[in-house]
TITIRO-490247 format. One record per residue (C-alpha): x, y, z; residue in three letters. Coordinates in pm, whole numbers, m for minus. Example, Ala and Ser with C-alpha at 12.3 -4.5 7.8 and 13.67 -1.06 7.14 Angstrom:
2
c1_c2_c3_residuo
1230_m450_780_ALA
1367_m106_714_SER
% end
This chain:
829
c1_c2_c3_residuo
12283_8874_8649_MET
12626_9067_8710_GLU
12441_9362_8787_ASN
12194_9193_9064_VAL
12269_9412_9422_PRO
12436_9200_9704_ALA
12234_9088_9937_GLN
12280_9082_10320_PRO
12317_8746_10491_PRO
12045_8518_10558_ASP
11929_8481_10916_GLN
11648_8277_10800_ASN
11854_7939_10824_VAL
11939_7613_11041_PHE
12164_7577_11282_SER
12429_7482_11020_ASP
12415_7842_10885_GLY
12360_7665_10526_LYS
12019_7539_10493_THR
11734_7797_10433_LYS
11432_7806_10648_VAL
11134_7787_10406_ASP
10869_7733_10642_PHE
10799_7737_10992_VAL
10535_7516_11235_LEU
10464_7646_11589_VAL
10268_7442_11876_TRP
10250_7555_12201_GLU
10221_7314_12512_GLU
10175_7404_12879_PRO
10475_7372_13147_LEU
10422_7035_13383_GLU
10267_7244_13667_ALA
9956_7291_13404_GLN
9908_6985_13252_LYS
9602_6903_13418_GLU
9324_6933_13204_GLU
9256_6770_12872_SER
9516_6487_12871_ASN
9335_6268_12639_SER
9297_6550_12384_GLU
9673_6670_12422_SER
9751_6288_12345_VAL
9571_6289_12054_ILE
9727_6584_11929_HIS
10064_6492_12021_ALA
9996_6142_11797_LYS
9881_6396_11515_TRP
10177_6599_11501_ARG
10409_6288_11547_GLU
10255_6153_11274_ALA
10242_6473_11024_PHE
10598_6546_11100_LEU
10703_6178_11009_ASN
10503_6240_10676_ARG
10682_6503_10574_LEU
11020_6362_10665_THR
10912_6081_10411_HIS
10831_6347_10158_SER
11145_6461_10146_GLY
11168_6762_10355_LEU
11462_6853_10617_LEU
11323_6926_10953_ILE
11490_7096_11282_GLU
11288_7180_11595_LYS
11363_7449_11800_ARG
11201_7520_12184_GLU
11139_7867_12358_VAL
11009_7849_12761_GLU
10753_8108_12832_GLN
10621_8174_13173_VAL
10349_7900_13154_LYS
10356_7706_12863_SER
10644_7595_12638_ARG
10702_7665_12241_LEU
10802_7432_11978_TYR
10957_7570_11656_PHE
10974_7321_11366_VAL
11195_7488_11092_LEU
11094_7343_10764_LEU
11345_7299_10432_SER
11263_7158_10090_ALA
11639_7034_9925_PRO
11675_7059_9545_TRP
11527_6711_9446_ASN
11216_6782_9643_VAL
11183_7131_9472_MET
11247_7001_9139_CYS
10954_6776_9175_PHE
10653_6971_9353_TYR
10791_7247_9110_ALA
10691_7061_8822_GLU
10389_6929_8995_GLU
10236_7271_9045_ILE
10349_7429_8708_SER
10630_7717_8845_LEU
10750_7909_8617_ARG
11139_7939_8570_ALA
11356_8193_8364_PRO
11469_8125_8062_LEU
11629_8527_7981_GLN
11638_8842_8115_VAL
11427_9144_7978_ILE
11623_9456_7913_ASN
11375_9669_7898_SER
11216_9931_8123_GLU
10885_9906_8208_ASN
10761_10277_8179_LEU
10420_10368_8243_ASN
10233_10603_8010_TRP
10310_10931_8207_SER
10682_10849_8294_GLU
10725_10824_7871_LYS
10545_11175_7821_VAL
10750_11323_8064_MET
11083_11170_7917_GLN
10980_11321_7561_LYS
10910_11628_7713_LEU
11184_11648_7922_SER
11003_11741_8270_ILE
11105_11644_8582_PRO
10868_11330_8733_ASN
10755_11443_9105_LEU
10617_11095_9115_LEU
10902_10867_9036_SER
11130_10759_9247_HIS
11432_10510_9246_ASP
11373_10224_9430_VAL
11696_9934_9497_PRO
11653_9598_9463_LEU
11438_9623_9149_THR
11399_9264_9048_PRO
11503_9179_8697_PRO
11180_9068_8420_ASP
11248_8767_8207_TYR
11098_8553_7941_TYR
10969_8238_8142_THR
10794_7876_8120_CYS
10710_7586_8325_GLU
10983_7426_8472_PHE
11115_7083_8328_ARG
11419_6906_8559_ALA
11498_6722_8260_ASN
11543_7108_8075_LYS
11739_7215_8372_LEU
12060_7346_8161_ASP
11801_7568_7910_ARG
11690_7758_8237_PHE
11886_8087_8363_LEU
12058_8049_8676_GLY
12049_7680_8701_SER
12394_7609_8818_ASP
12314_7838_9133_ASP
12099_7592_9306_ARG
12051_7779_9640_ASP
11867_8094_9449_ASN
11755_7913_9162_PHE
11407_7891_9285_PHE
11274_8228_9424_LYS
11153_8234_9818_PRO
10788_8305_9709_THR
10844_7972_9494_GLN
10995_7813_9778_ARG
10683_7915_10026_HIS
10440_7773_9762_GLN
10606_7397_9749_VAL
10629_7411_10099_LEU
10242_7524_10145_TYR
10145_7251_9864_GLU
10330_6970_10036_ILE
10155_7113_10410_LEU
9828_7131_10276_SER
9828_6780_10076_ARG
9997_6556_10375_THR
9779_6343_10573_PRO
9802_6307_10947_TYR
9495_6059_10970_GLY
9243_5870_10802_SER
9185_6064_10468_VAL
8815_5933_10467_ARG
8758_6166_10792_ARG
8919_6466_10642_GLY
9228_6422_10835_GLN
9458_6593_10569_VAL
9640_6911_10560_GLY
9798_7174_10773_ILE
9500_7436_10815_ASN
9310_7136_10948_ARG
9539_7077_11193_LEU
9567_7419_11281_ILE
9166_7469_11310_ASN
9201_7209_11591_ASP
9489_7367_11718_ASN
9709_7101_11684_VAL
9933_7378_11530_PHE
9951_7711_11661_SER
10070_7873_11331_ALA
10221_7809_11027_ALA
10403_8052_10815_PHE
10703_8154_10586_PRO
10938_8388_10761_LEU
11030_8753_10673_HIS
11347_8867_10526_GLN
11509_9001_10840_GLY
11393_9291_11038_SER
11198_9587_10904_VAL
11504_9851_11017_GLU
11797_9878_10832_SER
12154_9796_11034_CYS
12391_10033_11066_SER
12764_9902_11082_GLY
13101_9934_10899_THR
13081_9840_10664_PRO
12707_9883_10606_PRO
12490_9606_10552_GLN
12319_9587_10196_PRO
11943_9678_10223_LEU
11687_9347_10238_THR
11367_9358_10033_LEU
11180_9393_10305_ARG
11356_9692_10424_GLN
11316_9820_10072_VAL
10939_9822_10088_LEU
10920_9974_10417_PHE
11131_10286_10296_SER
11057_10329_9962_HIS
10656_10211_9989_TRP
10495_10192_10343_ALA
10660_10512_10470_ALA
10378_10834_10464_TRP
10661_11017_10274_SER
10584_10800_9933_CYS
10216_10918_9912_TRP
10293_11096_9628_ARG
10485_10824_9471_LYS
10457_10540_9211_TYR
10402_10249_9416_GLN
10731_9964_9340_PRO
10474_9725_9184_LEU
10751_9477_9111_ASP
10895_9445_9430_HIS
10523_9396_9550_ILE
10527_9119_9358_ARG
10816_8952_9412_GLU
10828_8988_9786_TYR
10429_8900_9847_PHE
10343_8726_9543_GLY
10094_8808_9255_GLU
9743_8830_9419_LYS
9874_9143_9655_VAL
10090_9280_9411_ALA
9761_9306_9227_LEU
9539_9435_9441_TYR
9763_9730_9534_PHE
9822_9782_9120_ALA
9452_9783_9119_TRP
9392_10023_9441_LEU
9695_10269_9324_GLY
9510_10271_8953_PHE
9136_10340_9104_TYR
9328_10582_9310_THR
9488_10760_9041_GLY
9155_10772_8837_TRP
8973_10921_9131_LEU
9204_11226_9112_LEU
8992_11374_8792_PRO
8654_11308_8955_ALA
8754_11440_9231_ALA
8815_11787_9062_VAL
8526_11783_8863_MET
8337_11693_9157_GLY
8496_11959_9350_LEU
8434_12231_9065_PHE
8054_12160_9074_ILE
8014_12184_9464_PHE
8196_12521_9401_LEU
7962_12646_9107_VAL
7689_12560_9383_GLY
7791_12875_9584_PHE
7787_13088_9305_TRP
7378_12931_9242_VAL
7354_13035_9599_MET
7374_13360_9550_HIS
7229_13408_9202_THR
6922_13141_9242_ASP
6548_13345_9183_GLN
6374_13085_9371_PRO
6612_13086_9631_ALA
6534_13488_9680_ARG
6175_13404_9622_GLU
6200_13174_9999_VAL
6445_13428_10180_CYS
6207_13711_10076_ASP
5869_13599_10101_SER
5881_13686_10470_GLY
5478_13563_10651_GLY
5350_13580_10318_SER
5415_13167_10257_LEU
5247_12992_10525_VAL
5316_12603_10540_MET
5119_12340_10704_CYS
5247_12181_11047_PRO
5521_11883_10998_VAL
5352_11680_11241_CYS
5031_11666_11462_LYS
5144_11879_11747_ILE
5402_12110_11539_CYS
5272_12449_11468_PRO
5247_12634_11140_PHE
5580_12788_11005_TRP
5721_13047_10748_ASN
5857_12913_10457_TYR
6137_13232_10484_SER
6264_13027_10788_SER
6427_12744_10563_ILE
6660_12991_10392_CYS
6965_12883_10480_LEU
6852_12518_10430_THR
6737_12605_10080_TYR
7027_12765_9991_LYS
7257_12474_10150_ALA
7056_12261_9922_GLY
7148_12423_9632_LEU
7522_12296_9672_LEU
7422_11975_9592_PHE
7127_12037_9354_ASP
7232_12276_9070_ASN
7251_12241_8707_GLY
7615_12063_8710_GLY
7467_11744_8901_THR
7318_11643_8566_VAL
7673_11693_8374_PHE
7849_11517_8698_LEU
7625_11237_8643_SER
7689_11190_8309_VAL
8078_11238_8384_PHE
8095_10974_8652_MET
7887_10732_8475_SER
8156_10756_8165_LEU
8437_10773_8393_TRP
8342_10470_8543_ALA
8335_10267_8200_VAL
8635_10426_8086_THR
8799_10345_8427_PHE
8737_9966_8417_LEU
8836_9937_8001_GLU
9163_10089_8107_TYR
9208_9843_8410_TRP
9126_9535_8221_LYS
9448_9679_7992_ARG
9676_9750_8260_THR
9586_9401_8426_GLY
9665_9211_8122_SER
9999_9397_8090_ILE
10034_9287_8462_LEU
9948_8960_8407_SER
10164_8882_8141_LEU
10492_9062_8279_ARG
10448_8872_8605_TRP
10382_8501_8422_ASP
9990_8494_8534_CYS
9831_8505_8197_SER
9718_8121_8175_SER
9732_8077_8544_PHE
9364_7949_8583_GLN
9332_7766_8258_ASP
9606_7536_8327_ILE
9730_7543_8723_GLU
9438_7579_8957_GLU
9454_7286_9160_ARG
9180_7161_9411_PRO
9136_7326_9742_ARG
9309_7075_10054_PRO
8995_7125_10255_GLU
8772_6951_9903_PHE
9050_6678_9869_THR
8996_6595_10239_ALA
8624_6642_10255_MET
8484_6492_9912_ALA
8281_6175_9922_PRO
8414_6024_9609_MET
8655_6064_9322_THR
8630_6067_8947_ILE
8835_6094_8649_ARG
8912_6398_8521_ASN
8831_6392_8170_PRO
9141_6610_8097_VAL
9405_6479_8297_THR
9300_6102_8286_GLY
9408_6139_8693_ALA
9162_6026_8979_GLU
8987_6366_9157_GLU
8783_6397_9445_PRO
8467_6458_9346_TYR
8156_6634_9512_PHE
7831_6598_9292_PRO
7663_6894_9126_ASN
7327_6849_9248_ARG
7412_6830_9624_SER
7634_7164_9601_ARG
7295_7327_9396_LEU
7115_7227_9695_ASN
7335_7371_9947_ARG
7415_7671_9770_THR
6972_7743_9720_LEU
6992_7660_10104_THR
7279_7942_10122_SER
7118_8189_9937_PHE
6757_8159_10122_SER
6916_8273_10443_ILE
7070_8575_10222_LEU
6729_8647_10145_ILE
6623_8610_10526_ILE
6932_8862_10618_MET
6826_9101_10354_ILE
6487_9108_10560_ALA
6653_9167_10841_VAL
6852_9451_10719_VAL
6491_9632_10580_LEU
6331_9551_10938_ILE
6619_9766_11094_PHE
6560_10004_10791_LEU
6179_10050_10893_THR
6313_10051_11272_ALA
6520_10382_11150_ILE
6249_10541_10972_ILE
6003_10555_11250_LEU
6288_10631_11503_TYR
6329_10940_11335_ARG
5939_11017_11320_SER
5914_10936_11665_ILE
6240_11121_11784_ILE
6104_11386_11602_THR
5783_11439_11816_LEU
5921_11355_12091_LEU
6214_11689_12113_ILE
5914_11890_11965_TYR
5705_11783_12259_ASN
5969_11829_12546_SER
6176_12156_12434_THR
6098_12491_12284_THR
6326_12715_12136_GLY
6651_12664_11904_PHE
6657_12277_11998_ILE
6250_12251_11898_SER
6329_12428_11567_ASP
6618_12170_11496_SER
6366_11846_11581_ALA
6403_11779_11255_THR
6741_11833_11170_LYS
6856_11640_11474_ILE
6624_11337_11423_ALA
6794_11297_11058_SER
7112_11338_11205_LEU
7092_11090_11490_SER
6938_10833_11273_GLY
7204_10811_11026_SER
7472_10746_11270_VAL
7205_10487_11426_LEU
7185_10350_11093_ASN
7579_10356_11051_LEU
7617_10142_11349_VAL
7330_9883_11270_VAL
7494_9821_10918_ILE
7830_9800_11082_LEU
7715_9523_11317_ILE
7490_9343_11076_LEU
7816_9359_10832_SER
8002_9149_11040_ARG
7739_8913_11136_VAL
7683_8775_10779_TYR
8052_8803_10684_THR
8097_8514_10986_MET
7785_8345_10859_LEU
7928_8344_10505_ALA
8255_8187_10592_HIS
8031_7900_10735_ILE
7771_7862_10458_LEU
8035_7894_10187_THR
8260_7604_10307_ARG
7968_7382_10344_TRP
7926_7453_9992_GLU
8169_7240_9914_MET
8361_7454_9601_HIS
8642_7252_9404_ARG
8897_7536_9348_THR
9016_7830_9575_GLN
8876_8095_9318_SER
8528_7901_9311_ASP
8535_7952_9679_TYR
8601_8299_9681_GLU
8424_8400_9402_ASP
8082_8232_9582_MET
8190_8399_9909_PHE
8224_8717_9761_THR
7939_8731_9586_LEU
7730_8645_9873_LYS
7886_8893_10126_VAL
7875_9171_9852_PHE
7470_9127_9773_ILE
7476_9133_10148_PHE
7650_9431_10180_GLN
7521_9624_9910_PHE
7183_9616_10059_VAL
7269_9701_10379_ASN
7486_9981_10323_PHE
7290_10106_10056_TYR
6904_10051_10115_SER
6890_10334_10353_SER
7035_10592_10037_PRO
6783_10422_9802_VAL
6465_10498_10031_TYR
6616_10899_10088_ILE
6651_10871_9697_ALA
6334_10762_9573_PHE
6075_10653_9802_PHE
6095_10924_10106_LYS
5853_11180_10042_GLY
5608_10970_9803_ARG
5363_10852_10024_PHE
5290_11119_10231_VAL
4910_11244_10137_GLY
4800_11560_10191_VAL
4727_11788_10504_PRO
4422_11630_10662_GLY
4457_11263_10528_LYS
4842_11229_10583_TYR
4946_10828_10514_ASN
5095_10644_10832_THR
5310_10332_10883_LEU
5251_10167_11190_PHE
5014_10441_11318_GLY
5307_10702_11232_VAL
5293_10972_10986_ARG
5554_10872_10656_ASN
5817_11106_10667_GLU
5849_11403_10419_ASP
6175_11545_10289_CYS
6145_11859_10489_GLY
6306_12190_10394_ALA
6554_12183_10121_GLY
6421_11886_9979_GLY
6570_11533_10003_CYS
6857_11558_9779_LEU
7032_11738_10062_ILE
6926_11501_10334_GLN
7041_11207_10075_LEU
7365_11398_10083_ALA
7385_11417_10411_GLN
7321_11049_10462_GLU
7597_10944_10222_LEU
7809_11135_10393_LEU
7778_10984_10730_VAL
7757_10645_10589_ILE
8018_10682_10371_MET
8287_10887_10521_VAL
8207_10791_10882_GLY
8290_10402_10760_LYS
8643_10509_10605_GLN
8710_10667_10936_ILE
8591_10393_11154_ILE
8782_10174_10911_ASN
9089_10363_10920_ASN
9117_10436_11289_VAL
9070_10018_11325_GLN
9339_9966_11060_GLU
9575_10199_11214_LEU
9501_10099_11628_LEU
9392_9747_11582_THR
9710_9553_11450_PRO
9911_9791_11670_LYS
9703_9651_12034_LEU
9655_9310_11877_LYS
10035_9288_11826_THR
10128_9469_12163_TRP
9924_9204_12332_TRP
10058_8924_12153_HIS
10383_9053_12243_ARG
10291_9090_12637_ARG
10127_8715_12619_SER
10472_8600_12436_PHE
10694_8635_12777_ARG
10978_8396_12819_LYS
11136_8221_13076_GLY
11415_8411_13273_LYS
11644_8176_13074_ASP
11529_8298_12747_GLU
11547_8677_12853_GLU
11915_8624_12912_LYS
11961_8573_12525_LYS
11964_8933_12331_GLN
11914_8826_11970_GLU
11599_8703_11903_VAL
11540_8464_11632_PRO
11373_8533_11312_PRO
11111_8293_11385_TRP
11016_8396_11725_GLU
10978_8758_11576_ARG
10719_8699_11292_ASP
10531_8469_11558_TYR
10468_8738_11750_GLN
10314_8918_11426_LEU
9943_8899_11329_LEU
9806_8634_11106_VAL
9738_8824_10705_CYS
9353_8746_10681_GLU
9367_8811_10300_GLY
9246_9069_10070_LEU
8849_9020_10102_PHE
8789_9314_10348_ASP
9014_9540_10151_GLU
8836_9453_9791_TYR
8509_9497_9965_LEU
8566_9863_10116_GLU
8722_9978_9786_MET
8401_9843_9571_VAL
8163_9970_9819_LEU
8300_10301_9785_GLN
8313_10287_9391_PHE
7950_10247_9456_GLY
7923_10537_9638_PHE
8110_10763_9440_ILE
7870_10619_9077_THR
7556_10558_9227_VAL
7480_10849_9421_PHE
7726_11141_9302_VAL
7470_11348_9187_ALA
7359_11390_9538_ALA
7691_11421_9684_CYS
7986_11586_9402_PRO
8219_11556_9729_LEU
8208_11185_9704_ALA
8527_11149_9476_PRO
8696_11415_9661_LEU
8642_11228_10014_PHE
8721_10899_9841_ALA
9066_11011_9695_LEU
9166_11102_10052_ILE
9088_10800_10236_ASN
9252_10577_9980_ASN
9582_10786_9974_TRP
9568_10690_10364_VAL
9421_10312_10252_GLU
9741_10246_10070_ILE
9989_10339_10307_ARG
9806_10180_10602_LEU
9779_9853_10406_ASP
10158_9858_10300_ALA
10240_9943_10651_HIS
10022_9651_10792_LYS
10151_9376_10531_PHE
10548_9507_10575_VAL
10534_9517_10957_THR
10264_9393_11108_GLU
10139_9058_10958_TYR
10338_8762_10916_ARG
10418_8712_10553_ARG
10195_8553_10372_PRO
10214_8262_10095_VAL
10251_8425_9766_ALA
9956_8350_9574_GLU
9919_8363_9207_GLN
9644_8553_9039_ALA
9529_8636_8693_GLN
9315_8923_8786_ASP
9137_9036_9064_ILE
8831_8794_9022_GLY
8509_8846_9066_ILE
8522_9207_9152_TRP
8574_9343_8803_LEU
8219_9190_8701_GLN
8094_9325_9015_ILE
8269_9673_8934_MET
8071_9657_8600_GLN
7746_9552_8719_LEU
7786_9863_8968_ILE
7884_10094_8654_SER
7547_9980_8475_HIS
7307_10063_8794_ILE
7486_10425_8837_ALA
7362_10468_8516_VAL
6987_10359_8558_VAL
7045_10497_8931_ALA
7165_10861_8878_ASN
6863_10885_8559_ALA
6642_10839_8807_PHE
6741_11067_9066_LEU
6789_11363_8824_ILE
6472_11313_8702_ALA
6266_11219_9016_PHE
6447_11360_9331_THR
6654_11662_9214_SER
6459_12022_9105_SER
6615_12000_8797_PHE
6375_11918_8563_LEU
6131_12092_8748_PRO
6304_12381_8719_ARG
6366_12332_8334_ALA
6003_12282_8237_TYR
5908_12603_8434_TYR
6144_12778_8221_LYS
6032_12665_7896_PHE
5695_12679_7963_THR
5616_12972_8188_ARG
5901_13188_8273_ASP
6243_13179_8186_SER
6406_13405_8445_SER
6212_13103_8723_LEU
6029_13412_8858_ARG
5709_13252_9057_GLY
5907_12916_9032_PHE
5830_12883_9450_THR
5469_12944_9450_ASN
5449_12700_9125_PHE
5593_12436_9330_THR
5339_12457_9656_LEU
4984_12367_9656_SER
4697_12520_9914_ASN
4540_12324_10171_SER
4194_12178_10140_GLN
3890_12320_10211_LYS
3810_12060_10467_SER
4137_12078_10657_TYR
4114_12476_10659_MET
3777_12433_10805_ASP
3917_12201_11109_ILE
4213_12462_11189_HIS
4053_12785_11078_ASN
4375_12875_10877_SER
4515_12778_10490_THR
4831_12686_10441_CYS
5079_12494_10178_LYS
5261_12241_10129_TYR
5517_12121_9872_GLN
5319_11926_9600_ASP
5118_11975_9263_LEU
4791_11936_9340_ARG
4469_12172_9302_ASP
4225_12307_9584_ASP
4035_11953_9605_ASP
4410_11754_9677_GLY
4393_11615_9309_LYS
4688_11615_9091_TYR
4723_11891_8860_ARG
4771_11894_8458_PRO
5138_12007_8523_GLU
5184_11713_8735_TYR
5149_11454_8477_PHE
5297_11726_8223_GLU
5614_11697_8411_LEU
5577_11319_8490_LEU
5614_11251_8095_ALA
5871_11449_8057_VAL
6062_11277_8349_ARG
6050_10976_8232_LEU
6149_11116_7906_GLY
6494_11218_8054_PHE
6533_10892_8193_VAL
6501_10697_7897_ILE
6704_10966_7666_VAL
7003_10992_7961_PHE
7030_10617_7971_GLU
7047_10553_7563_HIS
7315_10791_7556_VAL
7557_10703_7823_VAL
7476_10355_7766_PHE
7563_10404_7387_THR
7867_10622_7446_VAL
8026_10344_7717_GLY
7970_10052_7466_ARG
8193_10320_7213_LEU
8427_10314_7469_ILE
8443_9923_7562_ASP
8451_9851_7185_VAL
8765_10144_7142_MET
8961_10018_7392_VAL
9055_9674_7360_PRO
9063_9445_7688_ASP
9459_9298_7577_VAL
9662_9541_7376_PRO
9774_9416_7064_GLU
10136_9449_7192_GLU
10054_9233_7477_VAL
9891_8940_7295_GLN
10194_8958_7044_ILE
10454_8920_7316_LYS
10247_8618_7465_ILE
10235_8446_7149_LYS
10613_8515_7100_ARG
10672_8363_7502_GLU
10497_8020_7372_HIS
10704_8000_7065_TYR
11011_8077_7241_MET
10880_7826_7580_ALA
10821_7578_7316_LYS
11140_7551_7137_GLU
11295_7586_7478_ALA
11125_7265_7582_LEU
11190_7075_7269_ALA
11329_6758_7260_GLU
11552_6877_6979_ASN
11843_7025_7099_GLN
11863_7183_6771_ALA
11570_7416_6848_PHE
11807_7520_7152_GLY
12043_7711_6874_LYS
11769_7917_6767_LYS
11636_8041_7086_LEU
11916_8245_7162_ALA
11931_8484_6854_PRO
11521_8523_6931_LEU
11572_8624_7277_LEU
11840_8824_7216_GLU
11603_8973_6931_GLU
11276_9004_7157_ASP
11478_9183_7442_SER
11447_9499_7255_MET
11066_9490_7270_VAL
10961_9737_7524_GLN
10617_9673_7681_LEU
10487_10021_7773_GLN
10232_10019_8103_VAL
9958_10242_8049_PRO
9871_10333_8389_ALA
10004_10663_8516_ASP
9832_10773_8800_PRO
9767_10394_8861_THR
10066_10321_9107_GLN
10080_10655_9311_SER
% end
């Protein structure tokens, strides 16, 4: 404790200069001149506020009120503080943990350890001031106060985040009216516009103060200069500082995002290498030479009713461009990314378990999670808890099941809406192609298919983003209606519903192009139609290049739009909020703005759901469809470098400080990514087998000509005689059919090869992935030992027999020599 840096003077205090402000409530009232409408409602709100504040006073909280006059309204700030006795009571109630002993060991990741041994300078490392010490901890007990470290300093014994948790717990369970009607808690009051906001305060301003002598930095200023700054893009994230300021839930998100970004580096390098190999293939590929040198010898059938015949040689450049995405290296990349996904998730489990122990969350879900305040208020009955014996709010499981089934029925309807829009986009591409061919000539007419395909991809992205917003709002309503008991249950069910919808919403178009487009075209003269419009063909270069285009438009386009929104939207909202926060003339004369006024002008932190969803969808794009777009991991890596800084800047400078929440892991997102990794294996197997030209080339090479001479003509079929009689000309189309339009024997042989490849690919990848799962334990052995040791020491520290306490000191000193290594090199970059 002697090495703890000096802290700057705290501005978050009452008017006495000593009492700490733990939480702030805000409400707004119109000035007398504007008090004309909704008088009855304002009287009810005033009654509820008075009752709520009186209950808070009776619960032991200290309250101080401040007023700020604006041009059209008056703001009321209620400053709340929990005295020592209240903190002790609720610290036991919600199982806060208190320090027993400082752990004098460095938390080095594996790259730092290797570089230290090799005496290599670590460019990713940087010294961050105000490093929070690591402690052995156990659950707080007021009657064992003398056993805890720092118990003689009551003002600083509880961390600011713990004080915020206690205040939020009190605010969430305090009634202001009829409990049966659910008139309980600050969240309900904010929803009913009784209060405008409720939030803990940031620690001072972002900018460091200049003066003589210089003021020490606050933790917020440290995070701003050593984490949120763009110059820190290649540095480890200060995860312990993030946890100390924002809590474990936010820190775990940034730990996972940094870990994921670091693991993207080898995937991006491999994908870029495979893409560059495509350039070499482009110049050496024998079938590409045959296409480009065919001249007018290969006349292809029209792509639409009013389109002319065309020469196969006209697609020379497109065919070569397709080789950048469709070559033998994509098979290796698919296997690599499938195993990469499994290994990444296994090592994240290890890293997550280490962070969970280090941050005292390893047993959070088993012990500490309480019913949601909204559930407590709205539950129709109570039931005795079989574990604790206490009466708890209860909602019948059968009723919840019925509501959940109704919610998923609505989800199915929304998925049907997505498929309807997908069908509309398919028809749009076909119709636009016909219109361009019919109304233009020259280059535009020749590029009709490309224009329709690209514009269809952009239009599809717009539809996807609109439907995403609509269903997310609907899912919030449905999940609240389902009445889940705990916050984790609520978040998991909301996440599951939204992800299922977003999975279909974002991936339906790529799945259609990869596995269905061009499969049901028919033959010249007998084309299949959809609502009277001819079914889409893959066109020049095959479906894989169109799939790559669709992926780049959706994935990269969504990333660009999201990053622009994250950069501009908070700034615009903050500007508008501050513009509306115009003070009266007397207030404008004040030079110093109190911290509660300054923080009220910031934006409300809306949680981490959107951040996780964006990254998990990205994870799906780079694993499920990597065979079609080797550059996807590279674009994901670049996006995530930007994403970390944007998110860090938002949390430090543009959001109000969120209430610290504990979390054991990243929740249901881990199971979702595991599901995606399994889907990716199957999807890549079918993509290589049925969409890529890899297997047809391999089949031709082993059965016909190893140099692939004549492969181009092998993949083409002649039009039927009936078609020749109508058009007085013969033409070719891509398929393995004879002159009567029936499949050739080679088609069935190749089909058997494709199905065999799928089976072998899946079994090999799943087997190797399972071996990796077995070889890499989820929880390292040293973590298991450390958990047991901490439980043993906590048991002795809280034992009634004082003699046990004498044994504790040497145990703690001995154990402080144990160093816990975090295997997460690029994980924090």
